[in-house]
C-alpha positions, 0 to 999 in steps of 0.5 A: 500500500502506498503512503498516500493511500495510508494517509487517506485512510487515516483521514477518513477514519479520524474525521467526520465526513465533512471534516473528512471532505475538508481534510480530504480536499486539503489533503488532496491539495497537499497530495496534489502539491506533493504529487506536483512536487514529486511529478518532475522527478517521477516524470524524469524517472519515468523519462529515464525509464523510458529512455532506458527502455528506448535504449534497451529497445534500440540495443535490442533492435541493434542486437537484432540487426547485428544478429540478423546481419550475422545470420545473413552473413552466415547464410551468404557464407553458406551460399558462397560455400554451396556455390563453391561446391557447385562450381567444384562439382561443375568443374569435376563434371566438366573435367569428367566430360573432357576426359570422356571426350578425350577418350572418345577422341583417342578411340576415334583417332585409333580407329582412324589410324587402324583404318588408315593402316588397313587402307595402306595394307589394302593398297599394298595388297592391291599393288601386289596384285597389280605387280603379280598381274604384271609379272604374270602378263610378262611371263605369259608374253615371254612364254609366247615369245619363246614358244617357237624357239622351244618347238625345235627343242621339244620335238626331240622329246616326242618319243625319247624312248625311240631315240634311245632305242635307235642309239642303244646298239652303239657302244659309245652311247652307253656310260663308260664307267671306269670305277665304282666305290660303294661305301654302303649298299642299302639306302640310309635316307629317303632322299638321294643326291646325284652330284656331278663332279669334275676336277682337272687334278682329281681332287675333292676340295675342302670347300666342296666336301663341306657342301656335300656334308651340308647335303648329307646333314639334310637327309640325303644319300649321296652318289657322287659321279666324277669325270676327273681324269684321275682320282686322288685316293685320299679324296675318295677315302674322305668321301666315304664319310658322306657318300653312298657311292662314288662313280668314276666315269669318262666325260661324255655328256658332262653333268647330264651324262653323269646324272644319266649314268647314276640313274642307269646304275641305280636302276629301279633303286632310285624308285625308293627315294621320295626326292632326287636332287641333281647338283654339281660343283659349278657353285661356291658355297654354301654361304648359309645353312641349307636346312631352311632351303630344303624346308622350302623345297619340302613345303613346295607343292611343285613336282620339280623345284629349282633355286633360280629360273632363267629366260636366257634363250627360253624359260628353264630352271637352272640345272646346278640345283634341281630337286625332283619329287616322288610323283615325278620320279615314279612317272614314265616321263622320268624314265623316258627323259633319262633314256636319252643318250647325252652324248654332246661334248661341249657345255653349250650343246648340253645347255641347248639340248638338255638343260633348256628343255628339261623344265619344259619337257616335264611341264608339258607332261603335266608336272609343276615346276617352281623356282624358289628365287623368283626371276621377276623379283630379282630383276626388279630389285636389280633394276632398282639398285644404283649398282646397275649400269644405265645401259642395262636398265634401258635395255631390260626395261624395253626387253625385260627377259632377253639375255638375263641369267640370274646367277651371272647377271643378278648374282650381287642382288641374290647375295645381298638382298636375298641371302642366296647361299651360292656364288657361280664359280664361272663368275670368278674364274671367267667373268663372262660379262666382264663386270667390274663388280665381280672384283668385290665378290669377296665382300659377300664372304665376310664372316665365312673366312674359312670358306673363302680361304678354301676357295682361294686355295682352289682358285690358285690350283685350277686357274685354267681348269674347266668348270661345270654347267 
């Protein structure tokens, strides 16, 4: 209860109503005076309170604004973080898209590279087909050109048995065997080599012995037929290591006469063999292991396989290395061919009458022939090399076949580009083309110094000796 209220209650209780009213009025005036006196302080106090409240309100408002600002700042910061996260996500997404696009581009480039490579291969195949077609056209043209020249030589094979019968009564046509050295009678292998040999001094030179060893090592029985004037006994003894037999005979018919002599001596015994190799000592070598070469011969589907083919005079496989398969060996054509009397005395007559016709004869009988070193590949490589004289390039581009003998004209291409295992002895001993390049033949025997030394010793001994076909 307030003080004024207590005073009022006191006055009411003490005085009468009238006096009470008077006193009340008085007191009211006093109270008013008191209220009047107190009012400024109260007002001031109230004002202060109001100001305080106003300040508090302002403070609260300011604090609210500050909190709102902080809240807004937090929201903005969160917005920045979210935006940054969104940017990072977009960057990661774009990076993934770029990586995916790069992979797609790489795959596309790889596909394009593969397509380009396939196109190159296809174009190369087309080029090879065109080259093969060109080579076939050239061969067909060459066959047509040589047809007339071949007719005169093929006529002798119309009935070769009749020729043999007409000459059989002449004792000079029979092989005149001087001696036979037989080291084992029964075959040891299923392949046979008939090797024609001639040496003016009767020697079996070390390089030639190595050649025979290579043939023996590749599964051949060897019958060596020599037309040397006399045989050195030491050489014959050494041949016992590699040969089945050695036949010493008179020099009638040169190499073809020697092969015919061995054929007649063997008789039906030659039918046992699956392959018969005709070879001679007209080449130096081998410079390479012969096993891959014989593997190629075994893999060939041809009935007659040679190393090189020549269009000189007419098409033929060169006879220094000829391999006949079983189908041909067991044919009537094989027996008819060797029934001829090979009586020519000089090398060129043997070439003209027998070597040039052998391939054509068996092809006309339906047998397939193949050269392991294709003539056209050799010729094209030869014409492309800087070592080929200009006059040869001009000549053989116009007339691509005439007068080209691979073992004589293309010997360097054979050795350098095709790893050919042999060098024709005629090149070193005679140099029929009078080529300056033959002076460098020893360069191709690097790494074969032992073989080169044996050949040099041989050349010193037989500078003027005869050579094989």
